C-alpha positions as CSV (number, residue, x, y, z in Angstrom):
1,X,-0.2,-0.2,0.0
2,X,2.0,3.0,-1.2
3,X,0.4,5.4,1.6
4,X,2.7,4.3,4.7
5,X,5.4,5.8,4.6
6,X,8.0,3.3,4.5
7,X,6.9,2.3,1.0
8,X,8.4,5.7,-0.2
9,X,11.5,4.3,0.2
10,X,11.2,1.2,-2.3
11,X,13.1,2.3,-5.2
12,X,14.1,0.5,-8.6
13,X,18.0,-0.7,-8.8
14,X,19.2,0.9,-12.3
15,X,22.2,-0.1,-14.0
16,X,24.1,1.4,-16.5
17,X,24.3,1.9,-20.9
18,X,22.4,4.7,-22.8
19,X,20.4,6.2,-25.4
20,X,20.8,9.1,-27.2
21,X,19.4,12.1,-26.1
22,X,16.2,12.8,-27.6
23,X,16.5,16.3,-29.6
24,X,13.3,17.6,-29.5
25,X,10.0,17.7,-27.7
26,X,8.2,16.0,-30.1
27,X,10.9,12.9,-30.0
28,X,10.9,12.7,-26.3
29,X,6.4,12.1,-25.7
30,X,6.8,9.6,-28.6
31,X,10.2,8.0,-27.0
32,X,8.1,7.9,-23.3
33,X,4.6,7.5,-25.4
34,X,6.3,3.9,-26.5
35,X,7.4,2.9,-23.2
36,X,3.4,3.6,-22.1
37,X,1.3,0.2,-21.3
38,X,-0.4,0.2,-24.2
39,X,-4.8,1.1,-23.6
40,X,-3.1,4.1,-21.5
41,X,-2.0,7.7,-21.9
42,X,0.5,10.0,-21.2
43,X,1.0,10.5,-18.1
44,X,-0.2,14.2,-17.9
45,X,3.0,15.7,-16.3
46,X,4.1,14.3,-19.4
47,X,2.0,15.9,-21.8
48,X,3.5,19.1,-23.3
49,X,1.7,22.3,-22.6
50,X,2.9,24.3,-25.4
51,X,4.2,27.1,-23.6
52,X,8.6,26.5,-24.8
53,X,10.0,26.2,-21.8
54,X,7.7,24.4,-19.8
55,X,7.7,21.6,-22.8
56,X,11.8,22.1,-23.1
57,X,11.6,20.9,-19.2
58,X,8.9,18.3,-19.8
59,X,11.2,16.9,-22.1
60,X,13.8,16.7,-20.7
61,X,12.4,15.1,-17.5
62,X,10.2,12.7,-19.2
63,X,14.0,11.6,-21.1
64,X,15.4,11.3,-18.1
65,X,12.2,9.6,-16.2
66,X,12.0,7.2,-19.1
67,X,15.7,6.0,-18.6
68,X,15.1,5.7,-14.6
69,X,12.1,3.3,-15.2
70,X,14.3,1.8,-18.0
71,X,17.3,1.0,-16.1
72,X,19.4,2.5,-18.3
73,X,21.3,4.9,-15.7
74,X,24.6,4.4,-13.6
75,X,23.8,5.1,-9.8
76,X,25.5,5.6,-6.7
77,X,24.4,6.6,-3.1
78,X,24.7,8.7,-0.2
79,X,23.4,7.8,3.5
80,X,23.1,10.2,6.0
81,X,22.3,10.9,9.8
82,X,20.9,14.7,10.3
83,X,19.5,14.3,14.0
84,X,16.4,12.9,13.5
85,X,15.8,12.5,10.3
86,X,18.0,9.9,7.9
87,X,17.8,9.4,4.2
88,X,19.8,8.3,1.5
89,X,20.5,10.3,-1.6
90,X,20.6,8.4,-5.1
91,X,22.8,9.9,-7.5
92,X,22.3,8.9,-11.0
93,X,24.3,9.1,-14.3
94,X,23.6,9.4,-18.3
95,X,26.2,7.9,-19.9
96,X,29.1,9.0,-17.5
97,X,27.0,12.8,-17.2
98,X,25.1,13.6,-13.6
99,X,21.4,13.2,-14.5
100,X,19.4,12.5,-11.4
101,X,18.9,12.5,-7.7
102,X,16.5,10.9,-5.9
103,X,16.6,12.3,-1.8
104,X,14.2,10.4,0.6
105,X,14.3,10.7,4.2
106,X,11.7,10.3,7.1
107,X,11.2,13.4,9.0
108,X,10.1,12.0,12.1
109,X,8.3,8.8,12.8
110,X,4.7,9.7,11.1
111,X,6.4,12.7,7.8
112,X,8.2,11.5,5.1
113,X,9.6,12.8,2.1
114,X,10.9,12.6,-1.4
115,X,12.5,14.1,-4.0
116,X,13.5,13.7,-7.3
117,X,15.8,16.4,-8.9
118,X,15.9,16.6,-12.3
119,X,19.3,17.7,-14.3
120,X,20.2,19.4,-17.5
121,X,24.0,19.7,-18.6
122,X,24.5,19.6,-14.5
123,X,22.1,21.8,-13.6
124,X,18.7,21.6,-12.1
125,X,15.8,21.9,-14.6
126,X,12.9,20.3,-12.2
127,X,12.0,19.0,-8.9
128,X,8.6,16.2,-8.3
129,X,8.5,16.2,-4.6
130,X,6.3,13.9,-3.0
131,X,5.5,14.5,1.0
132,X,3.1,12.0,2.8
133,X,2.5,13.0,6.4
134,X,-0.2,10.1,8.5
135,X,-1.7,9.5,11.8
136,X,-4.4,7.6,13.5
137,X,-7.8,9.1,13.1
138,X,-10.9,7.8,13.0
139,X,-12.6,4.4,13.3
140,X,-11.1,1.3,13.5
141,X,-10.9,-1.8,10.6
142,X,-11.2,-5.2,10.2
143,X,-9.4,-6.4,7.7
144,X,-9.6,-10.0,5.8
145,X,-7.7,-12.3,8.3
146,X,-10.7,-10.9,11.1
147,X,-7.7,-8.8,13.0
148,X,-8.7,-5.1,14.0
149,X,-6.4,-2.3,12.5
150,X,-6.6,1.4,13.5
151,X,-7.7,4.2,11.2
152,X,-5.1,6.0,9.7
153,X,-5.6,9.2,8.5
154,X,-2.5,9.7,5.3
155,X,-2.0,13.1,3.8
156,X,0.2,13.2,0.4
157,X,1.7,16.4,-0.8
158,X,3.3,16.8,-5.0
159,X,5.3,19.8,-5.3
160,X,7.5,20.6,-9.2
161,X,9.2,23.1,-9.6
162,X,10.4,24.0,-13.5
163,X,13.9,25.9,-13.0
164,X,15.6,27.2,-15.7
165,X,18.9,29.7,-15.1
166,X,18.8,28.6,-11.6
167,X,15.2,30.1,-10.8
168,X,11.8,28.2,-10.1
169,X,9.6,30.0,-13.5
170,X,6.7,27.7,-12.3
171,X,5.3,26.2,-9.5
172,X,2.5,23.6,-9.0
173,X,1.0,21.5,-6.2
174,X,-1.3,19.3,-5.3
175,X,-2.8,17.4,-2.1
176,X,-4.7,15.2,-0.8
177,X,-6.0,12.6,2.3
178,X,-6.6,9.0,2.1
179,X,-8.8,6.7,5.2
180,X,-8.4,3.1,5.9
181,X,-11.8,3.1,7.0
182,X,-13.4,4.7,3.8
183,X,-14.3,3.8,0.8
184,X,-14.9,7.2,-0.8
185,X,-11.0,7.6,-1.1
186,X,-10.2,9.7,-3.9
187,X,-8.5,9.2,-6.9
188,X,-5.2,10.6,-6.6
189,X,-5.0,11.2,-10.8
190,X,-8.4,13.3,-10.3
191,X,-6.6,15.8,-8.4
192,X,-5.0,18.2,-10.5
193,X,-1.7,20.3,-10.4
194,X,-2.7,24.3,-9.2
195,X,-0.3,26.6,-9.9
196,X,1.3,28.5,-7.0
197,X,3.3,31.8,-7.0
198,X,7.2,31.7,-6.7
199,X,9.6,34.0,-6.0
200,X,12.4,32.0,-8.3
201,X,14.2,30.6,-5.1
202,X,14.4,27.1,-5.7
203,X,14.3,24.7,-2.6
204,X,17.5,24.9,-0.5
205,X,17.4,21.0,-0.6
206,X,19.4,21.3,-3.5
207,X,22.2,21.7,-1.1
208,X,22.5,17.8,-0.2
209,X,22.2,17.0,-3.4
210,X,24.8,19.4,-4.4
211,X,27.2,17.9,-1.5
212,X,26.1,14.2,-1.7
213,X,27.0,14.6,-6.1
214,X,30.9,16.3,-4.5
215,X,31.8,15.1,-1.8
216,X,29.8,11.7,-1.5
217,X,29.2,12.7,1.7
218,X,25.7,15.1,2.7
219,X,25.7,18.8,4.2
220,X,23.5,18.7,7.4
221,X,23.1,22.1,7.5
222,X,20.5,21.8,4.8
223,X,17.9,20.8,7.0
224,X,18.7,23.7,9.4
């Protein structure tokens, strides 16, 4: 069940290889479409928007996500502990060039965060951040074996940052809740990303990736 925090750390292991980077947004979309199971639409976050700046980011994001999902990236990890925060950064290269980072950490016993960074020429182009917080709430439930389980409320938030020239030029977010004792939970796919104001700043957690990439260790100052 994807709503429990510890499952955010179950990530695919990847091996090394490579494919030529698509030259256009159309090629990137087509490459991704080829890996989309028959009968399914292209993921909403990989569809072209008509805005050149946004579509440039989506092109890169779609290409790297395709490479990641098909096991075509080289990987190394950096594990860290920063006070109560425990995490792991996975660093990925595409044909020898730094291209992607996945930073997953527990911020306390009931909250976890996963930041997925995508890079172009060594600079961040996109950040997809997911935070999941859970708490015991509501009536208990009986599972299929007759065991009584506590009611759980899970709150999930998605944040998307579109970056260029070291600044965030577009910021989207969406949030929803899930209750294990209800049968009418919202379908996350039906929750739309909403535009949000941005001052152009890049989340400071990029420093975690930068130090891990350059030194192999994580600078905990980014969490202070």
